[in-house]
KOLVO-53720 format. One record per atom (N, C-alpha, C, O): residue number from 1; residue in one letter; atom name; y, x, z. Coordinates in Angstrom, 1 decimal. Layout:
<vextors>
   n res atom      v      u      w
 NUM   a   CA      Y      X      Z
...
</vextors>
This chain:
<vextors>
   n res atom      v      u      w
   1   q    N   75.1   42.1   85.8
   1   q   CA   75.9   41.3   84.6
   1   q    C   76.7   41.1   86.0
   1   q    O   76.3   41.2   87.2
   2   v    N   78.4   40.8   85.2
   2   v   CA   79.3   40.4   85.2
   2   v    C   79.6   39.2   85.1
   2   v    O   79.5   38.8   84.0
   3   r    N   80.2   38.1   86.3
   3   r   CA   81.3   36.8   85.8
   3   r    C   82.7   36.8   86.7
   3   r    O   82.8   37.3   87.8
   4   l    N   83.5   36.2   86.0
   4   l   CA   84.3   36.0   86.7
   4   l    C   84.6   34.1   86.4
   4   l    O   83.9   33.2   85.9
   5   v    N   85.5   34.2   86.9
   5   v   CA   86.0   32.5   87.5
   5   v    C   86.1   31.9   88.1
   5   v    O   85.3   31.7   89.1
   6   e    N   87.5   31.2   87.8
   6   e   CA   88.0   31.2   87.8
   6   e    C   88.2   29.7   88.2
   6   e    O   87.3   29.0   88.0
   7   s    N   89.4   29.0   88.9
   7   s   CA   89.9   27.7   89.0
   7   s    C   90.8   27.8   89.4
   7   s    O   90.9   29.0   89.7
   8   g    N   91.8   27.0   89.8
   8   g   CA   93.0   26.2   90.1
   8   g    C   93.7   25.4   88.9
   8   g    O   94.9   25.1   88.8
   9   g    N   92.8   25.2   88.0
   9   g   CA   94.3   23.8   87.1
   9   g    C   93.6   22.6   86.6
   9   g    O   92.5   22.2   86.4
  10   g    N   94.8   22.1   86.4
  10   g   CA   94.9   20.6   87.3
  10   g    C   96.1   20.4   86.4
  10   g    O   96.7   21.1   85.7
  11   l    N   96.3   18.7   86.7
  11   l   CA   97.3   18.0   85.7
  11   l    C   98.6   18.5   86.9
  11   l    O   98.6   18.7   88.1
  12   v    N  100.0   18.5   85.8
  12   v   CA  101.0   18.7   86.9
  12   v    C  102.7   18.1   86.7
  12   v    O  103.5   18.5   85.9
  13   q    N  102.8   17.4   87.4
  13   q   CA  104.5   16.6   86.5
  13   q    C  105.1   18.3   86.1
  13   q    O  104.8   19.3   86.6
  14   p    N  106.1   18.1   85.1
  14   p   CA  106.4   18.7   84.4
  14   p    C  107.9   19.2   85.7
  14   p    O  108.5   18.3   86.3
  15   g    N  108.5   21.4   86.1
  15   g   CA  108.5   21.9   87.6
  15   g    C  107.6   21.4   88.3
  15   g    O  108.3   20.4   88.4
  16   g    N  106.7   21.2   88.9
  16   g   CA  105.7   21.4   89.5
  16   g    C  105.5   23.2   89.3
  16   g    O  106.2   24.0   88.5
  17   s    N  104.0   23.7   90.4
  17   s   CA  103.5   24.6   91.2
  17   s    C  102.2   24.3   90.4
  17   s    O  101.7   23.2   90.1
  18   l    N  101.9   25.4   90.1
  18   l   CA  100.1   25.4   90.3
  18   l    C   99.7   26.8   90.6
  18   l    O  100.5   27.6   90.1
  19   r    N   98.7   27.3   91.2
  19   r   CA   97.8   28.3   91.3
  19   r    C   96.5   28.7   91.3
  19   r    O   95.6   28.6   92.1
  20   l    N   96.8   29.3   89.7
  20   l   CA   95.1   30.3   89.6
  20   l    C   94.2   30.8   90.0
  20   l    O   94.5   31.9   90.3
  21   s    N   93.1   30.6   90.1
  21   s   CA   92.8   32.5   90.8
  21   s    C   92.3   32.4   90.1
  21   s    O   92.5   31.5   89.3
  22   c    N   91.3   33.4   90.0
  22   c   CA   89.8   34.3   88.9
  22   c    C   89.4   35.1   89.9
  22   c    O   90.2   35.7   90.6
  23   a    N   87.7   35.2   90.1
  23   a   CA   87.1   36.3   90.6
  23   a    C   85.8   36.4   90.6
  23   a    O   84.8   35.8   90.4
  24   a    N   86.2   37.2   90.8
  24   a   CA   84.8   38.9   89.0
  24   a    C   84.0   39.1   90.4
  24   a    O   84.7   39.4   91.4
  25   s    N   82.5   39.0   90.5
  25   s   CA   81.5   38.7   91.4
  25   s    C   80.3   40.0   89.8
  25   s    O   80.6   40.2   88.7
  26   g    N   79.1   40.4   90.7
  26   g   CA   78.0   40.9   90.2
  26   g    C   77.9   43.0   90.7
  26   g    O   78.1   43.7   91.7
  27   i    N   77.5   43.4   89.5
  27   i   CA   77.8   44.7   89.6
  27   i    C   78.3   45.5   88.8
  27   i    O   78.1   45.7   87.6
  28   i    N   79.5   46.1   89.8
  28   i   CA   81.1   46.1   90.0
  28   i    C   81.5   46.9   90.3
  28   i    O   82.2   46.7   91.3
  29   f    N   81.5   48.9   89.7
  29   f   CA   82.2   49.8   89.9
  29   f    C   83.2   49.4   90.6
  29   f    O   83.3   49.2   91.8
  30   r    N   84.2   49.2   89.3
  30   r   CA   85.7   49.7   89.7
  30   r    C   85.7   48.5   89.3
  30   r    O   84.6   48.0   89.0
  31   i    N   87.2   47.5   89.0
  31   i   CA   87.8   46.5   88.0
  31   i    C   89.8   47.7   88.0
  31   i    O   90.3   48.3   88.9
  32   n    N   90.3   47.6   86.4
  32   n   CA   90.9   48.8   86.1
  32   n    C   92.1   47.2   85.7
  32   n    O   92.4   46.5   86.6
  33   a    N   92.5   47.0   84.6
  33   a   CA   93.6   45.8   84.5
  33   a    C   92.9   44.1   84.5
  33   a    O   91.9   43.8   83.9
  34   m    N   93.8   43.2   85.4
  34   m   CA   93.0   42.4   85.1
  34   m    C   94.6   41.5   84.7
  34   m    O   95.8   41.9   84.7
  35   g    N   94.0   40.2   84.3
  35   g   CA   95.1   39.7   83.4
  35   g    C   94.6   37.7   83.0
  35   g    O   93.6   37.0   83.0
  36   w    N   96.2   37.7   82.8
  36   w   CA   95.6   36.2   82.5
  36   w    C   95.9   35.6   81.2
  36   w    O   97.1   35.5   81.2
  37   y    N   95.5   35.0   79.9
  37   y   CA   95.8   34.4   79.2
  37   y    C   96.0   33.1   78.1
  37   y    O   96.5   32.0   78.4
  38   r    N   95.9   33.2   77.6
  38   r   CA   96.7   31.2   77.1
  38   r    C   96.0   30.9   75.6
  38   r    O   95.4   31.6   74.8
  39   q    N   96.4   29.7   75.5
  39   q   CA   95.0   29.3   74.5
  39   q    C   96.2   27.7   74.1
  39   q    O   96.7   27.1   75.0
  40   a    N   96.4   27.5   73.5
  40   a   CA   97.2   26.0   73.4
  40   a    C   96.7   25.2   72.6
  40   a    O   96.9   24.3   73.3
  41   p    N   96.1   24.7   71.6
  41   p   CA   95.3   23.4   70.5
  41   p    C   96.4   23.4   69.6
  41   p    O   97.5   23.0   69.6
  42   g    N   95.1   24.7   68.4
  42   g   CA   96.2   24.8   66.6
  42   g    C   96.6   26.6   67.1
  42   g    O   96.7   27.4   66.3
  43   k    N   96.8   26.9   68.6
  43   k   CA   97.6   28.1   68.3
  43   k    C   96.7   30.1   69.3
  43   k    O   96.1   30.5   70.3
  44   q    N   96.9   30.4   68.8
  44   q   CA   96.3   31.7   69.5
  44   q    C   96.8   31.7   71.2
  44   q    O   97.8   31.3   71.8
  45   r    N   95.3   32.3   71.4
  45   r   CA   95.2   33.4   72.6
  45   r    C   96.7   34.1   72.7
  45   r    O   97.2   34.5   71.6
  46   e    N   97.2   34.3   73.8
  46   e   CA   98.3   35.1   74.7
  46   e    C   98.0   35.0   75.4
  46   e    O   97.5   34.1   76.0
  47   l    N   98.5   37.2   75.9
  47   l   CA   98.3   37.2   77.0
  47   l    C  100.2   36.6   77.5
  47   l    O  101.3   36.5   77.0
  48   v    N   99.5   36.3   78.8
  48   v   CA  101.1   35.4   79.8
  48   v    C  100.7   36.4   81.4
  48   v    O  100.9   36.1   82.6
  49   a    N  100.2   37.6   80.9
  49   a   CA  101.5   38.2   82.3
  49   a    C   98.9   39.3   82.6
  49   a    O   97.9   38.7   82.2
  50   a    N   99.1   40.4   83.1
  50   a   CA   98.7   41.1   82.9
  50   a    C   99.2   42.6   84.8
  50   a    O  100.2   43.1   85.3
  51   i    N   97.9   42.7   85.0
  51   i   CA   98.3   43.7   86.2
  51   i    C   97.9   45.1   86.5
  51   i    O   98.0   44.9   87.7
  52   t    N   97.7   45.7   86.5
  52   t   CA   97.1   47.5   86.9
  52   t    C   96.8   47.2   88.4
  52   t    O   97.5   46.5   89.2
  53   s    N   95.3   48.2   88.6
  53   s   CA   94.6   47.9   89.8
  53   s    C   96.1   48.6   91.0
  53   s    O   96.4   48.1   92.0
  54   g    N   96.7   49.8   90.4
  54   g   CA   98.1   50.0   90.7
  54   g    C   99.0   48.7   91.1
  54   g    O   99.7   49.0   92.1
  55   g    N   99.2   47.6   90.9
  55   g   CA   99.7   47.3   90.9
  55   g    C  100.7   46.6   90.2
  55   g    O  101.2   45.5   90.6
  56   s    N  101.2   47.3   88.8
  56   s   CA  102.0   47.6   87.6
  56   s    C  101.1   45.8   87.5
  56   s    O  100.0   45.4   88.0
  57   t    N  102.8   44.6   86.4
  57   t   CA  102.5   44.0   86.0
  57   t    C  103.6   43.4   85.1
  57   t    O  104.8   43.1   85.4
  58   n    N  103.0   43.2   84.2
  58   n   CA  103.3   42.7   82.0
  58   n    C  103.7   41.1   82.4
  58   n    O  103.5   40.8   83.5
  59   y    N  104.3   40.3   81.7
  59   y   CA  104.8   39.2   81.6
  59   y    C  105.6   38.5   80.1
  59   y    O  106.8   38.4   79.8
  60   a    N  104.6   38.1   79.5
  60   a   CA  105.9   37.2   78.6
  60   a    C  106.3   36.6   78.7
  60   a    O  106.1   35.7   79.5
  61   d    N  107.4   36.6   77.6
  61   d   CA  109.3   36.2   77.3
  61   d    C  109.4   34.7   78.1
  61   d    O  110.2   34.1   78.8
  62   s    N  108.2   34.6   77.5
  62   s   CA  108.4   32.4   78.4
  62   s    C  108.1   32.1   79.9
  62   s    O  108.2   31.1   80.6
  63   v    N  107.5   33.7   79.9
  63   v   CA  107.0   33.1   81.3
  63   v    C  107.7   34.2   82.8
  63   v    O  107.3   34.2   84.0
  64   k    N  108.7   35.0   82.1
  64   k   CA  108.8   35.9   83.1
  64   k    C  110.7   34.7   83.9
  64   k    O  111.6   34.0   83.5
  65   g    N  109.8   35.6   85.4
  65   g   CA  110.7   33.9   86.2
  65   g    C  110.4   33.4   87.5
  65   g    O  110.5   33.3   88.7
  66   r    N  109.5   32.9   85.6
  66   r   CA  108.7   31.5   86.8
  66   r    C  107.0   32.4   87.1
  66   r    O  106.3   32.1   88.0
  67   f    N  106.8   32.8   86.7
  67   f   CA  104.7   33.4   87.0
  67   f    C  104.7   34.8   87.3
  67   f    O  105.3   35.8   86.9
  68   t    N  103.8   34.4   88.4
  68   t   CA  103.8   35.9   89.4
  68   t    C  102.6   36.2   89.3
  68   t    O  101.8   35.2   89.5
  69   i    N  102.1   37.2   88.9
  69   i   CA  100.6   37.0   89.0
  69   i    C  100.3   38.5   89.9
  69   i    O  100.8   39.6   89.9
  70   s    N   99.0   37.8   90.8
  70   s   CA   99.1   39.6   92.1
  70   s    C   97.7   39.3   91.6
  70   s    O   97.2   38.6   90.8
  71   r    N   97.0   40.4   92.6
  71   r   CA   95.9   40.9   93.3
  71   r    C   95.3   41.5   94.2
  71   r    O   95.6   42.6   94.8
  72   d    N   94.0   40.6   94.3
  72   d   CA   93.5   41.0   95.7
  72   d    C   92.3   42.2   95.5
  72   d    O   91.2   41.9   95.0
  73   n    N   92.5   43.4   95.7
  73   n   CA   91.0   44.2   95.2
  73   n    C   89.7   44.3   95.7
  73   n    O   88.6   44.5   95.2
  74   a    N   90.3   44.0   97.5
  74   a   CA   89.2   43.8   97.9
  74   a    C   88.3   42.8   97.5
  74   a    O   87.1   43.2   97.5
  75   k    N   88.7   41.5   97.2
  75   k   CA   88.3   40.3   97.4
  75   k    C   87.7   40.1   95.4
  75   k    O   87.1   39.1   95.1
  76   n    N   88.1   41.0   94.5
  76   n   CA   87.8   41.1   93.2
  76   n    C   87.8   39.9   92.4
  76   n    O   87.0   39.3   91.7
  77   t    N   90.0   39.3   93.0
  77   t   CA   90.2   38.3   92.8
  77   t    C   91.8   38.5   92.0
  77   t    O   92.7   39.1   92.5
  78   v    N   91.9   37.9   91.0
  78   v   CA   94.0   37.4   91.0
  78   v    C   93.9   36.3   90.5
  78   v    O   93.2   35.5   89.9
  79   y    N   95.4   36.6   91.0
  79   y   CA   95.9   34.8   90.7
  79   y    C   96.9   35.2   90.5
  79   y    O   97.4   36.2   90.8
  80   l    N   97.4   33.6   89.5
  80   l   CA   98.1   33.5   88.7
  80   l    C   99.8   32.2   89.2
  80   l    O  100.0   31.1   88.8
  81   q    N  100.4   32.7   89.8
  81   q   CA  101.1   31.1   90.9
  81   q    C  101.9   30.9   89.2
  81   q    O  102.0   31.7   88.3
  82   m    N  102.1   30.1   89.5
  82   m   CA  103.2   29.5   88.6
  82   m    C  104.2   28.2   88.2
  82   m    O  103.9   27.2   87.6
  83   n    N  105.0   28.5   88.5
  83   n   CA  105.7   28.0   89.2
  83   n    C  106.8   27.3   88.2
  83   n    O  106.4   27.4   87.1
  84   s    N  107.9   26.7   88.3
  84   s   CA  108.2   25.8   86.9
  84   s    C  107.9   25.4   86.3
  84   s    O  108.5   25.3   85.2
  85   l    N  107.0   24.9   86.4
  85   l   CA  105.9   24.8   85.0
  85   l    C  107.2   24.0   83.6
  85   l    O  108.3   23.5   83.8
  86   k    N  106.5   24.0   82.3
  86   k   CA  107.5   23.2   81.0
  86   k    C  106.1   22.5   80.4
  86   k    O  105.1   23.2   80.5
  87   p    N  105.9   21.6   80.0
  87   p   CA  105.0   21.3   79.2
  87   p    C  104.2   22.0   78.1
  87   p    O  103.1   22.0   77.7
  88   e    N  105.7   22.9   77.6
  88   e   CA  104.3   23.9   76.6
  88   e    C  104.2   25.1   77.0
  88   e    O  104.4   26.2   76.6
  89   d    N  103.5   24.1   79.0
  89   d   CA  103.0   25.4   79.7
  89   d    C  101.5   25.0   79.7
  89   d    O  100.6   25.6   80.3
  90   t    N  101.5   23.9   78.9
  90   t   CA  100.0   23.7   78.9
  90   t    C   99.2   24.1   77.5
  90   t    O   99.3   23.8   76.3
  91   a    N   98.6   24.8   78.0
  91   a   CA   96.5   25.2   77.7
  91   a    C   95.2   25.3   78.5
  91   a    O   94.8   24.7   79.5
  92   v    N   94.6   26.2   77.8
  92   v   CA   93.3   27.0   78.4
  92   v    C   93.6   28.2   78.9
  92   v    O   93.6   29.2   78.1
  93   y    N   93.9   28.4   80.1
  93   y   CA   93.8   29.7   80.8
  93   y    C   93.0   30.2   80.9
  93   y    O   92.1   29.6   81.5
  94   y    N   92.8   31.7   80.3
  94   y   CA   91.4   32.2   80.6
  94   y    C   91.8   34.4   81.7
  94   y    O   92.5   35.3   81.5
  95   c    N   91.3   34.1   82.4
  95   c   CA   91.0   35.2   82.9
  95   c    C   90.2   36.2   82.4
  95   c    O   89.0   36.1   82.2
  96   n    N   91.6   37.6   82.4
  96   n   CA   90.9   38.8   81.8
  96   n    C   89.9   39.9   83.2
  96   n    O   90.2   39.9   84.4
  97   a    N   89.1   40.6   82.6
  97   a   CA   89.0   41.9   83.4
  97   a    C   88.5   42.8   83.4
  97   a    O   87.3   42.7   83.6
  98   e    N   89.1   44.6   83.2
  98   e   CA   88.8   45.6   82.5
  98   e    C   87.5   46.1   82.8
  98   e    O   87.3   46.6   81.7
  99   i    N   86.1   46.4   83.8
  99   i   CA   85.5   47.1   84.1
  99   i    C   84.7   48.1   84.0
  99   i    O   84.2   48.6   83.0
 100   t    N   84.6   48.2   84.9
 100   t   CA   83.8   49.6   84.4
 100   t    C   82.8   49.8   85.6
 100   t    O   83.1   50.4   86.6
 101   r    N   80.9   49.2   85.4
 101   r   CA   79.9   49.2   86.0
 101   r    C   79.9   50.2   86.8
 101   r    O   80.7   50.2   87.7
 102   a    N   79.0   51.3   86.6
 102   a   CA   78.7   52.1   86.8
 102   a    C   79.9   53.6   86.9
 102   a    O   80.6   53.9   86.0
 103   y    N   79.9   54.2   87.8
 103   y   CA   80.8   55.9   87.6
 103   y    C   80.4   56.2   86.2
 103   y    O   81.4   56.6   85.6
 104   y    N   79.4   56.3   85.5
 104   y   CA   78.6   57.0   84.5
 104   y    C   78.8   55.6   83.1
 104   y    O   78.7   56.2   82.0
 105   s    N   78.9   54.4   82.8
 105   s   CA   80.1   54.1   82.1
 105   s    C   81.0   54.0   81.6
 105   s    O   81.8   54.5   82.4
 106   g    N   81.8   53.4   80.4
 106   g   CA   82.5   53.0   79.4
 106   g    C   83.1   51.8   80.6
 106   g    O   82.2   51.4   81.3
 107   t    N   84.5   51.3   81.0
 107   t   CA   84.7   50.5   80.7
 107   t    C   85.0   49.3   79.8
 107   t    O   85.8   49.6   78.9
 108   q    N   84.5   47.8   79.7
 108   q   CA   84.2   46.7   79.0
 108   q    C   85.1   45.6   79.2
 108   q    O   85.6   45.7   80.3
 109   g    N   85.5   44.8   78.7
 109   g   CA   86.4   43.2   79.4
 109   g    C   85.1   42.5   78.8
 109   g    O   84.3   42.3   77.9
 110   y    N   85.9   41.9   80.3
 110   y   CA   84.9   40.5   80.1
 110   y    C   86.0   39.2   80.4
 110   y    O   87.2   39.4   80.7
 111   w    N   85.6   38.3   80.4
 111   w   CA   86.1   36.6   80.0
 111   w    C   85.9   35.2   80.4
 111   w    O   85.2   34.3   79.9
 112   g    N   86.9   35.1   81.6
 112   g   CA   87.0   33.3   82.4
 112   g    C   86.0   32.3   81.5
 112   g    O   85.5   32.6   80.5
 113   q    N   85.8   31.4   81.9
 113   q   CA   85.1   30.2   81.4
 113   q    C   86.4   29.4   80.5
 113   q    O   86.4   28.7   79.5
 114   g    N   87.6   30.0   81.6
 114   g   CA   88.5   28.7   80.7
 114   g    C   89.4   28.0   81.6
 114   g    O   89.1   26.9   81.3
 115   t    N   90.2   28.0   82.3
 115   t   CA   90.8   26.5   83.2
 115   t    C   92.1   25.4   82.6
 115   t    O   93.2   25.9   82.5
 116   q    N   92.1   24.3   82.2
 116   q   CA   92.9   23.2   81.6
 116   q    C   93.9   23.6   83.0
 116   q    O   93.8   23.8   84.2
 117   v    N   95.0   23.7   82.0
 117   v   CA   95.9   23.5   82.9
 117   v    C   96.9   22.4   82.3
 117   v    O   97.4   23.0   81.4
 118   t    N   97.5   20.9   82.2
 118   t   CA   98.6   19.8   81.8
 118   t    C   99.9   19.5   82.1
 118   t    O  100.1   18.5   82.8
 119   v    N  100.9   20.2   81.6
 119   v   CA  102.0   19.6   82.3
 119   v    C  102.3   19.0   81.6
 119   v    O  102.3   19.4   80.4
 120   s    N  102.8   16.9   82.1
 120   s   CA  103.4   16.1   81.8
 120   s    C  103.2   15.2   83.2
 120   s    O  102.5   15.2   84.2
 121   s    N  104.6   14.1   82.4
 121   s   CA  104.7   13.3   82.9
 121   s    C  103.8   12.5   83.1
 121   s    O  104.0   11.5   83.7
</vextors>
């Protein structure tokens, strides 16, 4: 069984910063791409940022220059550093990982439980 556990959400004032973490655990052969998504009330879940196993990154236009995604492959962990936060960044943030559990098996996507980020004065 594979689990993704997120941490680091909370309430922050506009212009503030937060750092999200997501650690994968369980029987894991290889983690491919990892990413962060968010879902605001009444809206669809959207990609915020993604990172490949080799470190290539991709960001939503709305967060470019403010958010930074990184990963520690030794710890099976992905991070999202969020700076200059805006009220429109308020959402539940979900971690996603594309994981291969054995050398002979395919890749499957896994989701974390979500962590609330609220940007408000």
